[in-house]
C-alpha positions in Angstrom: 0.0 0.0 0.0 1.3 3.4 -0.9 2.3 5.7 2.0 0.2 8.7 1.3 0.3 11.8 3.6 -2.4 14.3 4.1 -1.3 17.2 6.4 -3.7 18.9 8.8 -3.9 22.7 8.5 -3.7 22.8 12.3 -0.3 21.3 12.3 1.2 23.3 9.5 2.6 26.6 10.9 4.2 28.2 7.8 4.0 28.1 4.0 6.9 27.2 1.8 7.9 29.9 -0.8 8.6 27.4 -3.6 6.1 25.8 -5.9 6.4 22.0 -6.3 7.5 22.6 -9.9 10.7 24.2 -8.6 11.6 21.8 -5.9 14.9 20.2 -6.7 18.2 19.3 -5.2 19.8 22.6 -6.1 18.0 24.1 -3.1 19.8 21.6 -0.8 23.5 21.0 0.2 25.0 17.5 0.1 27.6 16.5 2.6 30.2 13.9 1.7 33.3 12.3 3.2 33.6 12.6 7.0 30.7 11.2 9.0 28.9 14.0 10.8 25.6 14.2 12.6 24.2 15.9 9.6 21.8 14.7 6.8 23.0 14.0 3.3 20.7 16.7 1.9 20.2 20.0 3.6 19.1 23.6 3.1 22.2 25.8 2.6 21.3 28.2 5.5 21.7 25.5 8.1 25.0 24.1 9.1 24.9 23.0 12.8 24.9 19.4 13.8 21.7 17.6 14.7 21.3 16.5 18.3 20.7 12.9 19.3 17.7 12.6 21.7 15.4 10.0 23.0 12.0 10.2 21.2 10.2 10.5 24.5 12.2 13.5 25.6 10.8 15.9 23.0 7.4 14.3 22.3 4.5 13.5 24.5 3.3 9.9 24.0 0.1 8.3 25.2 -0.4 4.6 24.8 -4.0 3.5 24.0 -6.2 1.4 26.3 -9.2 -0.3 24.8 -12.7 0.3 26.3 -15.0 -2.7 26.9 -16.5 -3.9 23.6 -20.0 -3.8 25.2 -19.7 0.0 25.0 -18.9 0.1 21.3 -21.6 1.9 19.2 -22.3 3.1 15.7 -23.7 6.4 17.0 -21.5 9.3 15.7 -22.7 11.4 18.7 -20.6 9.1 20.9 -16.7 9.4 21.1 -14.7 8.2 18.1 -12.7 5.0 18.9 -9.3 4.6 17.1 -8.2 1.0 17.5 -5.7 0.4 14.7 -4.8 0.3 11.0 -8.5 -0.1 10.0 -9.2 3.3 11.4 -6.5 5.1 9.3 -6.8 5.9 5.7 -4.5 7.9 3.4 -2.8 9.6 6.4 -6.1 10.6 8.1 -8.2 9.1 10.9 -11.5 7.9 9.5 -14.3 7.5 12.0 -15.5 3.9 11.9 -16.5 2.8 15.5 -17.7 4.9 18.4 -17.7 4.2 22.2 -19.6 5.3 25.3 -16.6 4.5 27.5 -13.6 6.8 27.4 -10.3 5.3 28.5 -7.2 7.1 26.9 -7.7 10.0 24.6 -6.1 11.8 21.7 -6.6 15.5 20.9 -7.2 17.1 17.5 -3.8 17.7 15.8 -2.1 14.8 17.5 -0.4 12.0 15.5 -1.8 8.5 15.7 0.6 5.6 15.2 -0.2 1.9 15.2 1.8 -0.1 17.8 0.5 -3.5 16.7 0.8 -5.2 13.4 1.3 -3.5 11.1 3.5 -1.3 13.3 4.3 2.3 12.4 1.4 3.3 10.3 0.6 7.0 11.0 -2.2 9.5 10.5 -3.2 12.9 11.6 -6.1 12.9 14.1 -8.5 15.8 13.6 -10.9 14.7 16.3 -11.2 14.3 20.0 -11.0 10.5 20.2 -10.6 7.5 22.4 -7.6 5.4 21.6 -7.5 1.6 21.9 -4.4 -0.5 22.7 -3.5 -1.0 19.0 -2.4 2.7 18.7 -0.6 5.5 20.5 -1.2 9.2 20.3 1.9 11.5 19.8 1.9 15.2 20.4 4.4 16.8 18.2 4.9 19.2 15.3 4.7 18.3 11.6 8.5 17.6 11.5 7.7 14.7 13.9 5.1 13.4 11.5 7.8 13.1 8.7 10.3 11.8 11.2 7.8 8.9 12.0 7.3 8.4 8.3 11.0 8.1 7.8 11.2 5.5 10.7 8.5 3.5 9.0 10.3 3.6 5.7 13.5 2.4 7.4 11.7 -0.5 9.1 12.9 0.7 12.5 9.7 -0.4 14.3 9.7 -3.8 12.6 13.3 -4.4 13.7 12.3 -3.6 17.3 9.4 -6.0 17.3 11.5 -8.9 15.8 11.6 -12.1 17.9 8.1 -11.7 19.2 5.3 -14.0 17.9 3.1 -10.9 17.3 4.5 -7.8 15.8 4.1 -5.0 18.4 6.0 -2.3 20.2 5.5 -0.8 23.6 5.8 2.5 25.3 9.5 2.0 26.2 10.4 1.1 22.6 9.0 4.4 21.4 10.2 6.6 24.3 13.8 5.2 24.4 14.4 5.3 20.6 17.4 7.5 19.8 16.7 9.9 17.0 18.5 12.9 15.5 16.8 16.2 15.6 17.8 19.7 14.1 16.9 23.0 15.7 13.4 24.3 15.4 13.8 26.5 12.4 15.3 23.7 10.3 12.5 21.4 11.5 9.9 23.9 10.2 11.8 24.2 6.9 12.0 20.5 6.3 8.3 20.0 7.3 7.1 22.8 5.0 9.3 21.5 2.1 7.8 18.0 2.4 4.3 19.3 2.9 4.5 21.1 -0.4 5.2 17.7 -2.1 2.3 16.1 -0.3 0.0 18.8 -1.4 1.0 18.1 -5.0 0.4 14.3 -4.4 -3.0 15.0 -2.9 -3.9 17.2 -6.0 -2.8 14.5 -8.4 -4.7 11.8 -6.6 -7.8 13.9 -6.5 -7.5 14.6 -10.2 -7.0 10.9 -10.9 -10.0 9.8 -8.9 -12.2 12.4 -10.7 -11.1 11.2 -14.1 -11.7 7.6 -13.1 -15.1 8.5 -11.8 -15.8 10.3 -15.0 -14.7 7.4 -17.1 -16.9 5.0 -15.2 -19.9 7.2 -15.5 -19.5 8.0 -19.2 -18.7 4.4 -20.1 -22.1 3.3 -18.5 -23.9 6.0 -20.5 -22.3 5.0 -23.8 -22.9 1.3 -23.5 -26.5 1.9 -22.3 -26.8 4.1 -25.4 -27.8 7.1 -23.4 -25.0 8.9 -25.2 -24.6 8.4 -29.0 -22.0 9.7 -31.4 -22.8 11.3 -34.8 -21.0 11.0 -38.1 -19.1 13.8 -39.9 -22.4 15.1 -41.4 -23.9 15.4 -37.9 -26.2 12.4 -38.6 -27.0 9.5 -36.3 -25.3 6.3 -36.8 -27.4 3.1 -37.4 -29.0 1.4 -34.5 -26.9 -1.1 -32.5 -27.4 -4.8 -33.3 -27.5 -7.6 -30.8 -25.0 -10.3 -31.6 -23.4 -13.2 -29.7 -19.6 -12.9 -29.2 -19.3 -16.3 -31.0 -20.9 -14.8 -34.1 -18.3 -12.0 -34.5 -15.2 -13.7 -33.2 -12.7 -16.6 -33.5 -11.3 -18.1 -30.3 -7.9 -19.6 -29.6 -5.5 -20.1 -26.7 -2.1 -18.7 -25.7 0.8 -21.0 -25.0 3.5 -21.6 -22.4 5.8 -18.8 -21.1 6.5 -19.5 -17.4 8.1 -17.0 -15.0 11.5 -18.6 -15.7 11.0 -17.9 -19.5 11.1 -14.2 -18.9 14.3 -12.5 -20.0 15.8 -9.0 -20.4 15.6 -9.1 -24.2 13.9 -11.1 -26.9 10.3 -11.1 -28.1 7.6 -9.0 -26.3 5.3 -11.3 -24.3 2.3 -11.2 -22.1 1.6 -13.6 -19.2 -1.9 -14.2 -18.0 -1.3 -12.7 -14.5 -0.2 -9.4 -16.1 -3.7 -9.0 -17.7 -5.4 -8.3 -14.4 -2.5 -6.8 -12.4 -0.8 -4.4 -15.0 -2.7 -4.0 -18.2 -6.0 -2.3 -18.9 -8.3 -2.2 -22.0 -5.5 -1.0 -24.3 -2.0 -2.6 -24.6 0.5 -0.5 -26.4 3.7 -0.9 -24.3 4.8 -4.5 -23.4 6.7 -4.9 -20.1 8.0 -8.5 -20.5 10.2 -10.3 -23.0 11.1 -13.9 -23.6 13.9 -15.7 -25.6 11.7 -18.8 -26.3 11.8 -19.8 -30.0 8.9 -18.7 -32.3 7.8 -22.3 -32.8 7.0 -22.6 -29.1 5.0 -19.4 -29.1 1.6 -18.1 -30.0 2.0 -14.6 -31.6 -0.7 -11.9 -31.6 -2.2 -10.0 -34.5 -3.0 -6.3 -34.0 -6.6 -5.9 -32.7 -6.5 -9.2 -30.8 -8.4 -9.3 -27.5 -7.0 -11.3 -24.6 -8.8 -12.6 -21.5 -7.1 -14.6 -18.7 -8.4 -18.1 -18.3 -7.3 -18.6 -14.7 -6.9 -16.6 -11.6 -7.6 -16.3 -7.9 -11.0 -14.5 -8.2 -13.7 -14.4 -10.8 -13.7 -10.6 -11.0 -9.9 -10.6 -11.6 -10.1 -12.7 -14.7 -13.2 -11.1 -16.1 -11.0 -8.5 -17.8 -10.3 -7.9 -21.4 -7.3 -6.2 -23.1 -6.8 -5.3 -26.7 -3.2 -5.7 -28.1 -2.5 -2.8 -30.5 0.5 -4.5 -32.1 1.4 -7.7 -33.9 4.0 -10.3 -33.0 3.5 -10.3 -29.2 3.8 -13.7 -27.6 0.7 -14.7 -25.7 1.3 -16.9 -22.7 -0.7 -19.9 -21.5 -4.0 -19.7 -19.5 -5.3 -17.0 -21.8 -8.2 -16.9 -24.3 -7.4 -15.0 -27.5 -10.4 -13.4 -29.4 -9.9 -12.3 -33.0 -12.6 -10.2 -34.6 -13.3 -8.0 -37.6 -14.9 -5.5 -35.2 -12.9 -2.9 -33.4 -11.0 -4.9 -30.8 -10.5 -1.9 -28.5 -14.3 -1.2 -28.5 -15.0 -4.9 -27.7 -12.4 -4.7 -24.9 -14.1 -1.7 -23.3 -17.5 -3.3 -23.8 -16.5 -6.6 -22.1 -14.9 -4.7 -19.2 -18.2 -2.8 -18.8 -19.8 -6.2 -18.4 -17.2 -7.5 -15.9 -19.7 -8.4 -13.1 -21.8 -10.4 -15.6 -18.8 -12.2 -17.1 -17.4 -13.0 -13.6 -20.6 -15.0 -13.0 -19.6 -17.3 -15.8 -16.3 -18.3 -14.1 -16.0 -21.6 -12.3 -13.8 -22.9 -9.5 -13.0 -22.3 -5.9 -9.3 -22.0 -5.0 -8.4 -21.4 -8.7 -11.1 -19.8 -10.9 -11.4 -20.6 -14.6 -13.0 -18.8 -17.5 -12.8 -20.5 -20.9 -13.9 -19.7 -24.4 -17.0 -21.9 -24.2 -18.3 -19.7 -21.4 -17.6 -16.5 -23.3 -19.1 -17.5 -26.7 -22.7 -17.1 -25.6 -22.3 -13.5 -24.4 -24.7 -11.1 -26.1 -23.4 -7.7 -27.1 -25.1 -4.7 -28.6 -22.8 -3.8 -31.5 -22.8 -0.4 -33.3 -21.4 0.3 -36.8 -17.7 0.0 -37.1 -17.4 3.8 -37.5 -19.2 4.4 -34.2 -17.1 1.7 -32.5 -13.9 3.5 -33.5 -15.3 6.9 -32.2 -16.3 5.3 -28.9 -12.9 3.5 -28.5 -10.9 6.6 -29.3 -13.0 8.7 -26.9 -12.5 6.3 -24.0 -8.9 5.8 -24.8 -8.3 9.5 -24.6 -9.7 9.5 -21.0 -7.5 6.5 -20.1 -4.4 8.2 -21.4 -5.1 11.1 -19.1 -5.5 8.7 -16.1 -2.2 7.0 -17.0 -0.4 10.4 -17.2 -1.6 11.3 -13.7 -0.5 7.8 -12.5 3.0 8.4 -13.9 3.2 11.8 -12.2 2.1 10.3 -8.9 4.9 7.6 -9.2 7.5 10.3 -9.9 6.3 12.4 -6.9 6.2 9.3 -4.5 9.7 8.3 -5.6 11.0 11.9 -5.2 9.5 12.1 -1.7 10.9 8.7 -0.7 14.3 9.8 -1.7 14.1 13.0 0.3 12.9 11.1 3.4 15.9 8.9 3.1 18.4 11.8 2.7 17.0 14.6 4.7 16.8 12.6 7.9 19.4 10.7 10.0 
């Protein structure tokens, strides 16, 4: 799970004068050679050494104590109960359970950290809340929040809990942990710098979710024919015709390509598991290659649609992808659909019907979905011209979503690198 951080306005004391577009390492100084109590990356106006302190000497820590379960409620007028990881989401406390009995408490603006598996997850608490024994409440500034995030990234808490049958840390583990701390002005500068990156991440995630919601809604309207496209003359296209998938397609199977057959170079290839973990409706860039000989492979034609034949869940394998290039090796446990229709349109259509297709899958521990189960699917098919317009339109939306995903990855990696080098 990605470590996302959403910062409370209550904690943030100052604004950072740079925009996220201008954040780069030129604003920082790198120290090399002699080991000093200084970070690798640093703002140029600071030069003093960081001081080693015990965590409990500069932060107030309250360990949780669970109220009796008989006092748990679903009434939001009662006190919010924070028990563990399930009550934290995207760096925020999310009210889930309430209690009439108040044991230990956390104030708004405090940092919540899990002390039982998984240890070290953190979130900003914006509520007056009761805390259970699965968490602690830490009173500290926003620098402390990022310090805790750094400790989690470095697996510090996990190492402390090694040797026990159940991953957990106690009050002494936290209070006695030695950490290195700069003076207050540098703390504020670091916190504000990282907060700026987090705001960019929040913005990108919000945009991505909005585009995904838009795609889902517009796809439903298109395939329910509530939205129709027109031709170049502004005229309606012909009515859609109901056809069985078997009537417009030919079915075949992929072949071979185990995990051990993947190589750094060779022929582009797709394995069945990648279809529901990596690829979406349109496949342009192939991530895997194999050196297997051509006579041991099944190669794609442009416009082929691939559906995994096996997987762990029915909804996973009820997914279709259209290959936009020829000569790609298709691995085993896949169904290949060849059609004279627009393959990308069919791919979007089938994914729109995922829940219905999932019902056709069979199996328990391993679920299977074969061509015989797919052939009877009934589809409403528009003219080939309207198919292309629909496919191009939805593809444009998907490109925007992918662009945002790439930007998010860049920002997460950038932040991770900063956490590693701006702290000790």
